[in-house]
TORLUM-668678 format. One record per residue (C-alpha): residue number from 1; x, y negated, z. Coordinates in steps of 0.5 Angstrom, whole numbers. Last residue first. Example, Ala and Ser with C-alpha at 12.3 -4.5 7.8 and 13.67 -1.06 7.14 Angstrom:
BEGIN
{2; {27; 2; 14}}
{1; {25; 9; 16}}
***
This chain:
BEGIN
{118; {109; -39; -210}}
{117; {109; -46; -207}}
{116; {112; -44; -200}}
{115; {117; -40; -203}}
{114; {119; -46; -207}}
{113; {120; -50; -201}}
{112; {124; -44; -198}}
{111; {129; -44; -204}}
{110; {130; -51; -204}}
{109; {132; -51; -197}}
{108; {137; -46; -198}}
{107; {140; -49; -204}}
{106; {140; -56; -200}}
{105; {144; -52; -194}}
{104; {149; -49; -199}}
{103; {150; -56; -203}}
{102; {151; -59; -196}}
{101; {156; -54; -193}}
{100; {160; -54; -200}}
{99; {160; -61; -200}}
{98; {163; -61; -193}}
{97; {168; -56; -194}}
{96; {170; -60; -200}}
{95; {171; -66; -196}}
{94; {175; -62; -191}}
{93; {180; -60; -197}}
{92; {180; -67; -199}}
{91; {182; -70; -192}}
{90; {188; -74; -194}}
{89; {189; -75; -201}}
{88; {193; -70; -205}}
{87; {200; -70; -208}}
{86; {202; -64; -211}}
{85; {199; -57; -210}}
{84; {193; -55; -207}}
{83; {189; -56; -213}}
{82; {193; -52; -217}}
{81; {189; -46; -214}}
{80; {183; -47; -217}}
{79; {178; -44; -213}}
{78; {175; -50; -211}}
{77; {173; -52; -218}}
{76; {170; -46; -220}}
{75; {166; -46; -213}}
{74; {164; -54; -215}}
{73; {161; -52; -222}}
{72; {157; -46; -219}}
{71; {154; -50; -214}}
{70; {153; -56; -219}}
{69; {149; -50; -223}}
{68; {145; -48; -217}}
{67; {143; -55; -215}}
{66; {141; -56; -222}}
{65; {137; -49; -222}}
{64; {134; -51; -215}}
{63; {132; -58; -218}}
{62; {128; -55; -224}}
{61; {125; -49; -220}}
{60; {122; -55; -215}}
{59; {120; -59; -221}}
{58; {116; -53; -225}}
{57; {113; -51; -218}}
{56; {111; -58; -217}}
{55; {108; -59; -224}}
{54; {104; -52; -224}}
{53; {98; -56; -222}}
{52; {98; -61; -227}}
{51; {100; -56; -232}}
{50; {94; -52; -230}}
{49; {89; -58; -231}}
{48; {92; -60; -238}}
{47; {91; -53; -240}}
{46; {83; -53; -237}}
{45; {83; -60; -241}}
{44; {85; -57; -247}}
{43; {80; -51; -247}}
{42; {75; -56; -246}}
{41; {77; -60; -252}}
{40; {77; -54; -256}}
{39; {71; -51; -254}}
{38; {68; -58; -256}}
{37; {71; -58; -262}}
{36; {68; -51; -264}}
{35; {61; -53; -262}}
{34; {62; -59; -267}}
{33; {64; -54; -272}}
{32; {58; -49; -270}}
{31; {54; -55; -271}}
{30; {57; -57; -278}}
{29; {56; -50; -280}}
{28; {49; -50; -279}}
{27; {47; -57; -282}}
{26; {48; -55; -289}}
{25; {41; -52; -290}}
{24; {40; -52; -297}}
{23; {47; -49; -299}}
{22; {52; -53; -302}}
{21; {55; -55; -295}}
{20; {56; -48; -293}}
{19; {63; -47; -296}}
{18; {65; -54; -293}}
{17; {63; -52; -286}}
{16; {66; -45; -287}}
{15; {73; -49; -288}}
{14; {71; -53; -282}}
{13; {70; -47; -278}}
{12; {77; -44; -280}}
{11; {80; -50; -278}}
{10; {77; -50; -271}}
{9; {79; -43; -270}}
{8; {86; -44; -273}}
{7; {86; -50; -268}}
{6; {84; -46; -262}}
{5; {89; -41; -264}}
{4; {95; -46; -264}}
{3; {93; -49; -257}}
{2; {93; -42; -254}}
{1; {100; -41; -257}}
***
């Protein structure tokens, strides 16, 4: 959105420069075009710095959402009563419980690290 506004401003300044090129002193619009380009470059640099600063937070949120999706998927599968019938490998319920505990502990750890980042 900011970039779109800056590009619009740059285009408007370029159009003004074209209109002013027939005047005796056509250098004024080009100076303002150069200033607009410098402003655009500075704002882009500022936006890149903000994105770099926010990258750890974005990655932590993404990891947390992925883990929550995995936990929801696991919970859906673990609540299916048909998994208890039929022949099962030995220790399957124990592995399910261990996975649930691991996912829950990992989610708690991610929540703590995200809280520290924010």
